[in-house]
Each structure stands twice: as structure tokens, then as C-alpha cells.
N, C-alpha and C positions, 0 to 999 in steps of 0.2 A: 503494500499500499504506500503511496506517495502521500506525504505529509507536508503541508505548508500552513502554518499559524501565524498570525500577524498580531503584534502588539503596537502599541503607539510608536515605538522606536524600533523594534526589531521584527526579523522574520526568522521562523524556525522552519528549516526544510531539510530535505535529504541531503546526504553529503554527494560531492562530485569529484571524480579524479582531478579535477583541475583546481581543488581546495587543497592540494597537498603542501603548498608553500605556507599557506595561512595555517593549517592544521599543524605543521611543524613548530610554528611559533607558540603552540599549546603544548602539544605532547612531547616537543624538543626542548621545551624550556627546563632548566636546573631549577626554576622555581615552582613548576607545576608537577614534573614527575614524580618527585619523592612522596607526594601526597596521594597519588592515585592508587586505587584499590580494583584489582589485585595490584600488588606491588610490581613495578614494571621499570626498567631503565629508561632513561629518556630516549626517544626515537632519535638516531644520530644524523639521519639527512632526508632530503626531500624524496629520494628514491624509495627509501623504505617506508616513509610516511605514504607514498603513493600506493605502495604493495598492501598496507594496512587498510587504506581507504577503500582498495579494490576488494578486500576480503569484508569489509564492512558493508560495501554496496551489494555484494553478492548475497551476502546474509540477510539483508534487509526484508526481502520479500517472504523469508521463511519463519521471520519472527510472528508470534501470536500477539495480536493487538492487546495493550497498548505498547508492547516492547519493540525497541528500535534504539537507533543513533542518529543523532541529527546534529546539523551545523546551525550556529547562530549568526545571523548576519545583521548589520545595522541597515535599516530600510533606506536611509539618506545616501548612502554611498556603496551598499552592498558587500562591505568589507566584513570577512569572517572574523568575529571576535571571540567566538566560543564554542562549546559543544555540549549537548545534553543527551542523556540516555535513560531508559527505563528498561530494567532487565531483571531476569529471576535472579535472586541471591543464592549462592551456593551454601552449603552443600545439599540442601533438601529442596530447592527449588520451589519452594512454597510462596515466599515473600517477595514482592516487587520492590526493587531498588530505583530511585531517582537520583540521578547524579548530574553534575554541572562541572565544567571546567573552562575557564577563561585563560586568554592569553594575558600575560603580566601587564601590558598596556592598556588593557580594557577593565582592570580591576578598579574598584571605586565609584562606578557609575550606575550601579543597580542592575546591570544587565542579567546577572545570574538570578537575582531575584524575579524580574520581570519575565525572564524567558521561562524559569521553573514554574511560575504561578500559571503561566498560560499553557505549559504542557500538562500540569496537574489538573487543570480545569478541563482539558480535552480528554485526559486518562479517565476522569470520574464521570465525564458527560453520559456514557452510556448506561451507567448503573452496574456494571459487571465488576469493577474494580472497587473493594471496600476501602483498601488501605495502601499507603506508599511508605517505603522506609528509605532513609538516607544512612549512610555509614561514614563516619569520618575518625581519622586519627586523634587521638586526644589533643595534640598539640596543634591541630589545623584549626586555628581560631577563625580564619575567614569561612571555611566551610561549616562550622558550627554556628557561626553567625547568620549565615546565609540559611540554614536549616531552620532556626528561629524565626528569621523574617518571613519566611514563607508559611509560617504557622505551624510548623512541626513541633513536637513535643520530646524531650529526652526520655527515654524508656530504659535505658541501662547501657552497661558496657559489657562487650562480648568478644570471644576469640574464635567463634564458629564460622564466621564469614571471612573467606580469604586467608585464614591462618594468621591474621593480625589482630592486635587488640584495638577494638574500634567502640567508639561512642555510636550508639544506635537512637536515631528519632524517626518519628512515625507521625503521620496525619491520616485521620480517617475521612472518607468521603463525606460522612455527615458533619464533621468539623471544618471543612473547606469552605471558605466564602471566596468568590470570584472577585 
């Protein structure tokens, strides 16, 4: 399924191979990669990022809605500023995780909050999704602050996801207000 969601300032859309350089500014950043779950090394170059995007693009039609991976672009100039995802959390694949990643130059403008709230509204709109979770490493103050800004509540700390010690946040569809 192709997704296009618009907010006042942003467009959430499917990834394209031509986004490799912009995606590298996110996933190749030493300021972003250490916080990703599962833990990964930063993407080393545009060629590798292009291969990753190709795999995401190929996988996208096979995800069960609302799962997927999307680019966040600014509407005024089309610049890719970040990424969003909804996926099943391992190892039990029962809980849906919402995640956001922004390139460092896009931090502090409210893009993660704006884009995440739009994606949450879409995910909750059909009544099939009861709740979404976000996970963050305890020292990732930005991710924790964003989880709180989008209305998520802290529900505990666990190491069951990704074999990492993570803070867990949740929002239920009944608690979400667009």
C-alpha cells in the first residue's frame, strides 16, 4: 500500500531509491545511529544506504497494515528530514512499535512530534489497532521527550525487545486525540 499523509508542514510518504543521500544523513549520522533499535552501526555510505532502501521498498507491500517504513519530507521544499516506522516488536511480534528518526539538522523543529501524531492518527483510524508502543534507551532524552509529547505514557523498562535495556512507552487508541 502506498501511504501519503500530509500535515501543515510535512509529507509522510514511501521511501524512494533516490532518497539514499538524504537517508544517509539520518542513518549514517554518528548522532543518530547509536540510539537505533535494534542496535546497528551507522550506515557507511550512500551505496549501502541505497541497498537498505531497496530492501525496505521491496518489503513494504508485504507488511500488514499499519506496519511500514516511511520518509518524512518538508512540504515547502521536499527535503527529507526524517523517517517513521511502525513494526512488530520482537521477540513475540504481538506489540506494534512506532519509531521516528530525524537527521540532526532537523532536530528541534517539532517534526518528529508532528509526523508521529499524523502516523498515529492514521494507524488508529480503522479501529483495528488498540495501542502503539515506543522504545528508547534510557539515556535517549530526545526520544523520551518526543514519546511524552505525542501523548505516550511510560509503562516500564525491559530488556525483552532487541536484547537492549529500553524504556517502554504506550498510547492506546482510546487515549489518542488528533
